C-alpha positions in Angstrom: 11.1 -0.2 -35.7 10.1 -0.8 -39.3 11.2 -1.8 -42.3 11.0 0.4 -45.7 11.9 0.7 -48.8 13.8 3.4 -51.3 13.0 3.3 -55.1 14.6 4.9 -58.2 12.8 5.2 -61.1 14.5 6.0 -64.6 12.2 6.5 -67.1 12.3 5.5 -70.8 10.1 4.9 -73.7 11.6 1.6 -74.6 14.2 -0.1 -72.1 13.6 1.8 -68.3 14.8 1.0 -65.1 13.7 0.5 -61.4 16.1 -0.1 -58.4 14.4 -1.0 -54.9 16.7 -1.2 -52.4 15.2 -2.1 -49.0 15.7 -1.1 -45.7 15.2 -4.1 -43.4 15.0 -4.2 -39.1 17.6 -6.2 -37.9 17.9 -10.2 -37.2 16.0 -10.5 -34.0 17.4 -13.8 -32.9 20.1 -12.0 -30.8 17.7 -10.5 -28.9 15.1 -13.7 -28.5 17.5 -16.3 -28.1 17.4 -18.0 -24.7 14.4 -15.8 -23.8 11.5 -18.0 -22.7 9.2 -18.9 -25.6 6.4 -17.7 -23.9 7.8 -14.0 -23.9 8.9 -14.2 -27.5 5.6 -12.6 -29.0 5.5 -9.7 -26.9 9.0 -8.6 -27.9 8.4 -9.2 -31.4 5.2 -7.4 -31.6 7.0 -4.5 -29.8 10.1 -4.5 -31.9 8.0 -4.9 -34.9 5.8 -2.1 -35.5 4.8 -2.9 -39.0 1.9 -5.7 -38.5 2.7 -5.9 -34.9 -0.4 -8.0 -34.1 0.4 -10.3 -37.1 3.7 -10.4 -36.3 3.2 -11.7 -32.5 0.9 -14.2 -33.6 3.1 -16.2 -36.4 5.3 -16.3 -34.1 3.6 -17.8 -31.4 1.7 -20.6 -33.5 5.9 -20.9 -35.0 6.7 -21.8 -31.0 3.3 -23.9 -30.4 2.0 -21.4 -27.9 -1.5 -23.1 -27.9 -2.3 -21.1 -24.9 -0.8 -17.8 -25.6 -3.3 -15.0 -26.2 -1.7 -13.9 -29.5 -2.3 -18.0 -30.5 -5.9 -18.3 -30.0 -9.4 -16.5 -30.5 -7.6 -13.1 -29.0 -4.6 -13.5 -31.1 -7.2 -13.9 -34.7 -9.5 -11.5 -34.1 -6.5 -9.0 -33.5 -5.1 -9.9 -36.5 -8.4 -9.2 -38.3 -8.7 -5.5 -36.5 -5.3 -4.9 -37.9 -6.0 -5.8 -41.4 -9.4 -3.7 -41.2 -7.9 -0.9 -40.1 -4.4 -0.9 -42.5 -6.7 -1.1 -45.3 -9.2 1.8 -44.2 -6.1 4.3 -43.5 -5.7 3.7 -47.2 -9.0 3.0 -48.5 -10.1 6.5 -46.6 -6.7 8.4 -47.1 -6.7 8.9 -43.4 -3.0 9.6 -43.3 -2.6 12.0 -46.2 -3.1 15.5 -46.2 -6.5 15.8 -47.7 -8.2 13.2 -45.4 -11.1 15.7 -44.5 -12.0 15.1 -47.8 -13.9 11.8 -46.9 -15.2 12.9 -44.1 -14.5 10.6 -40.9 -15.5 12.2 -37.9 -12.5 11.9 -35.3 -14.5 9.3 -33.2 -15.0 7.2 -36.3 -11.1 8.2 -36.6 -9.9 6.8 -33.2 -12.3 3.7 -33.4 -10.2 2.2 -36.8 -6.9 3.0 -34.9 -8.4 0.9 -32.0 -9.6 -2.2 -33.7 -6.9 -4.3 -33.4 -7.2 -3.7 -29.1 -11.2 -3.8 -29.3 -11.7 -7.4 -31.6 -8.8 -8.5 -28.9 -11.0 -7.5 -26.0 -14.2 -9.2 -27.6 -12.4 -12.5 -27.8 -12.6 -12.7 -23.8 -16.5 -11.4 -23.8 -19.4 -12.6 -25.0 -19.5 -13.1 -29.2 -22.3 -10.4 -28.8 -19.2 -8.2 -28.3 -17.9 -9.5 -31.0 -20.7 -8.9 -33.1 -21.4 -5.4 -31.8 -17.8 -4.3 -33.8 -18.5 -6.2 -36.3 -22.0 -4.4 -36.9 -19.9 -1.1 -36.4 -17.6 -1.8 -39.0 -20.3 -3.0 -41.6 -21.6 0.5 -41.3 -19.0 2.8 -41.4 -18.5 0.4 -44.9 -21.5 1.5 -45.6 -21.5 5.3 -45.0 -18.1 5.3 -45.9 -17.1 3.3 -48.5 -19.3 0.8 -50.5 -22.8 3.0 -50.3 -24.4 0.0 -49.4 -23.8 -3.2 -47.5 -20.4 -4.6 -47.9 -21.8 -8.1 -48.1 -24.3 -6.7 -51.4 -21.0 -4.4 -52.8 -19.2 -8.1 -52.9 -22.1 -9.2 -54.9 -20.5 -7.5 -57.8 -19.5 -9.5 -60.8 -18.6 -8.0 -63.5 -16.6 -4.6 -64.6 -19.8 -3.2 -66.2 -21.5 -3.3 -62.3 -18.0 -1.5 -61.1 -18.0 0.9 -64.0 -22.0 1.5 -62.6 -21.1 2.3 -59.0 -18.0 3.8 -59.4 -19.8 6.6 -61.4 -23.4 6.8 -58.8 -22.2 6.1 -55.2 -21.4 9.5 -53.4 -18.4 8.2 -51.3 -14.8 9.5 -51.9 -13.2 6.0 -52.1 -15.9 5.5 -55.1 -15.0 8.8 -56.5 -11.3 7.9 -56.9 -11.7 4.9 -58.3 -13.9 7.0 -61.0 -11.1 9.5 -61.7 -8.7 6.5 -62.2 -11.2 4.9 -65.0 -12.4 8.2 -66.5 -8.3 8.9 -66.9 -7.4 6.0 -68.6 -5.2 5.3 -65.7 -7.4 1.8 -64.4 -4.3 -0.4 -66.2 -1.5 1.8 -64.8 1.5 -0.6 -63.1 0.0 -3.7 -65.2 1.8 -7.1 -64.2 1.1 -10.3 -64.5 -0.4 -12.5 -61.9 2.6 -15.0 -60.4 0.5 -15.3 -56.7 1.8 -17.0 -53.8 -1.9 -18.8 -53.1 -1.7 -19.8 -49.5 -4.9 -23.3 -49.2 -6.2 -23.7 -46.0 -4.8 -24.8 -43.0 -5.5 -28.0 -42.9 -5.2 -29.3 -46.6 -2.1 -30.9 -47.8 -1.1 -28.0 -50.0 -0.4 -25.3 -47.1 1.2 -28.4 -45.0 3.6 -28.8 -47.8 3.8 -24.7 -48.3 4.3 -24.7 -44.5 7.3 -27.3 -44.6 9.2 -25.9 -47.7 9.8 -22.5 -46.4 10.1 -24.2 -42.6 13.4 -25.9 -44.3 14.1 -22.9 -46.6 13.9 -20.6 -43.7 16.2 -22.7 -41.6 19.0 -24.0 -44.1 22.2 -22.1 -43.6 21.4 -19.9 -46.6 18.0 -19.1 -44.9 19.1 -15.3 -44.3 19.9 -15.1 -48.0 16.5 -16.6 -49.0 14.5 -14.4 -46.3 16.0 -11.0 -48.4 14.9 -12.3 -51.3 12.4 -14.9 -51.7 11.5 -17.4 -54.2 8.7 -20.1 -55.1 10.7 -22.5 -57.7 12.3 -20.2 -58.7 9.8 -17.2 -59.3 9.7 -14.2 -56.7 5.2 -14.2 -56.5 3.2 -11.5 -55.1 1.3 -11.9 -52.0 -1.3 -9.5 -50.3 -5.1 -9.2 -51.0 -4.6 -9.2 -54.7 -3.9 -12.9 -54.4 -6.5 -14.0 -51.8 -8.6 -12.1 -53.7 -8.0 -13.3 -57.0 -10.8 -16.0 -57.7 -13.5 -13.1 -57.2 -15.7 -12.9 -60.6 -14.8 -9.0 -60.4 -11.1 -10.2 -60.3 -11.4 -12.8 -62.5 -12.6 -10.7 -65.4 -10.6 -7.9 -64.9 -7.2 -9.8 -64.7 -8.5 -11.6 -67.8 -9.4 -8.8 -70.1 -5.9 -6.4 -69.1 -3.7 -9.1 -68.9 -2.7 -9.1 -65.5 -3.6 -6.5 -62.6 -3.0 -3.0 -62.8 -4.1 0.2 -60.0 -7.6 -0.7 -60.3 -7.3 -4.1 -59.7 -5.6 -3.6 -56.9 -7.3 -1.0 -55.3 -10.8 -3.1 -55.9 -9.5 -6.5 -53.9 -8.6 -4.0 -51.0 -12.5 -2.9 -51.2 -13.7 -7.0 -51.4 -11.4 -7.6 -48.8 -12.7 -4.7 -46.6 -16.1 -5.7 -47.7 -15.9 -9.3 -46.1 -14.3 -8.7 -42.6 -17.6 -7.7 -40.9 -18.7 -11.7 -41.7 -15.1 -12.7 -40.9 -15.4 -11.0 -37.6 -18.9 -12.2 -36.6 -17.5 -16.2 -38.1 -14.7 -16.6 -35.2 -14.9 -18.7 -32.9 -12.8 -20.5 -29.5 -12.2 -23.2 -31.7 -11.0 -21.5 -35.2 -9.0 -18.9 -32.6 -7.3 -21.8 -31.4 -6.9 -24.1 -34.4 -3.3 -24.8 -34.5 -3.9 -27.5 -37.8 -5.3 -24.2 -39.6 -3.0 -21.8 -38.8 0.0 -23.8 -37.8 0.3 -26.3 -40.2 3.8 -27.5 -39.4 5.2 -27.5 -36.4 7.7 -24.7 -36.0 6.3 -22.6 -38.9 3.4 -20.2 -38.3 1.6 -18.3 -41.2 -0.6 -15.1 -40.4 -2.5 -13.3 -43.9 -1.6 -9.5 -42.4 -2.8 -6.4 -44.9 0.4 -6.4 -46.9 -0.2 -10.0 -47.5 1.7 -13.8 -46.1 3.8 -13.5 -42.7 5.6 -16.6 -42.4 7.6 -17.1 -38.7 9.5 -20.3 -38.4 11.4 -20.4 -34.8 12.2 -23.6 -32.6 12.9 -24.0 -28.9 15.3 -26.0 -26.7 14.7 -28.8 -24.4 14.4 -25.7 -21.5 11.4 -23.8 -23.4 14.1 -20.9 -24.9 13.7 -19.4 -27.9 16.8 -21.2 -30.2 15.9 -20.5 -33.6 13.8 -17.8 -35.3 13.6 -16.6 -38.7 10.8 -14.1 -40.4 10.0 -13.2 -43.9 8.0 -10.3 -44.5 5.8 -10.0 -47.2 7.7 -6.9 -48.4 10.3 -9.6 -49.1 8.1 -10.9 -52.0 6.5 -7.9 -53.1 9.2 -6.0 -53.3 11.7 -8.1 -54.1 13.9 -7.0 -57.2 13.1 -8.8 -59.8 9.7 -9.0 -58.2 5.8 -7.5 -58.9 7.1 -3.8 -57.8 9.4 -4.2 -60.1 7.3 -4.8 -63.5 4.7 -2.2 -62.0 6.7 0.4 -62.0 8.5 -0.3 -65.5 5.2 -0.2 -66.8 4.2 3.4 -65.3 8.0 4.8 -66.8 7.3 3.4 -70.0 4.0 5.4 -70.1 4.6 8.2 -68.1 8.4 8.5 -69.3 7.5 12.2 -70.4 5.8 13.3 -67.4 8.1 12.9 -64.4 5.8 14.7 -61.6 2.8 12.0 -62.7 4.8 9.4 -62.8 6.1 9.8 -59.4 2.5 10.0 -57.7 1.8 7.0 -59.6 4.5 5.4 -58.3 3.5 5.9 -55.0 0.3 4.5 -55.9 1.2 1.7 -57.1 3.7 1.1 -54.1 0.3 1.6 -51.5 -1.8 -0.9 -53.6 1.2 -3.4 -53.3 2.2 -2.5 -49.6 0.3 -0.3 -47.7 1.9 -0.9 -44.4 5.6 0.0 -45.1 7.4 3.3 -45.5 8.7 4.2 -49.3 10.7 6.6 -50.9 10.4 7.4 -54.4 12.6 9.0 -56.5 12.3 9.7 -60.4 15.3 10.0 -61.9 15.8 12.9 -64.9 15.9 12.2 -68.5 17.8 14.1 -71.2 17.8 14.3 -75.2 21.4 12.9 -76.5 22.6 14.6 -79.3 20.4 12.8 -82.3 17.3 13.4 -80.2 16.9 9.8 -78.7 15.6 10.0 -74.7 18.7 8.6 -72.8 19.6 8.8 -68.9 20.9 11.6 -67.5 24.1 11.7 -66.0 24.7 9.3 -62.7 21.4 7.8 -63.5 
């Protein structure tokens, strides 16, 4: 069962409107209540199929299941595999009609789809198995995405260097980004930075954030907060851009544009992909099982998924059965009615108010750049001219 979102854009040269209607999965607490805690991660992963490995890990950490595979090294490895898979599906456009343009072989696609399971299995073997999986991913990224070793690409620190790479690399992702640049679309969907940044698990700031989220989610109005989250009044952004915003290349892009547009969001995803082989190799049994790093506050599981920070709050009764459970999905932050998606789409609706077909295509790209996992439907409402020639919304808009 997956979530989704319906988006209606009313373009206008000065005052566009955007409506965002989320389609959320039902509350899982009735399904989980009174179940044994060790069964909960499997149920959550089965029902919440979007980023299912991250969902299972967040629940296992929230319930303090130290010996559950999802809370240990296998779970950490599966989440990294899921992250790589979801990013690659979008970067190589493997779910789109023109996927063949990227030249990925059937074997490569199959291995990409199985990355979470492959890495979870490698966690049960020697470190050599994990290193082999990381090496294959690095080779794939070099061949299909960067045209150079991933870590070398992460060394790009200036916009001028990025422009040179886009213009010379013989990969489909580079050509697509270069097209955005050439056509003046790099800053379409501009939105100001308001990132939900999560420090490392052992730091006091992370413990404070986890504790605050736990209390807000389990308060009487916790369901309302989970549907419309805010950090002290601000509907923040989470995801690859928030995680990579301190990289020198992105920092320069954000500073130049005074916000993040389409190109910055695509670059953030590439930066994250480029560091995944190193992160996979760096996994260790201690890192996989560290509840201080992954669950800094008892009862709270925080997991960075492809689409952003996933937060689960949970507790058991004295018999070890699930008593309370509530999830806050990254989509609720990024697709908040007053959040970053609305701001980005309003920017696009002003720039392309007179080009509905192009606006719709760019809006879909903005949505996918913000949340690569959730199904969305984008509708651009028609506009008409009033008696005085001014642009007005069509009737019923």
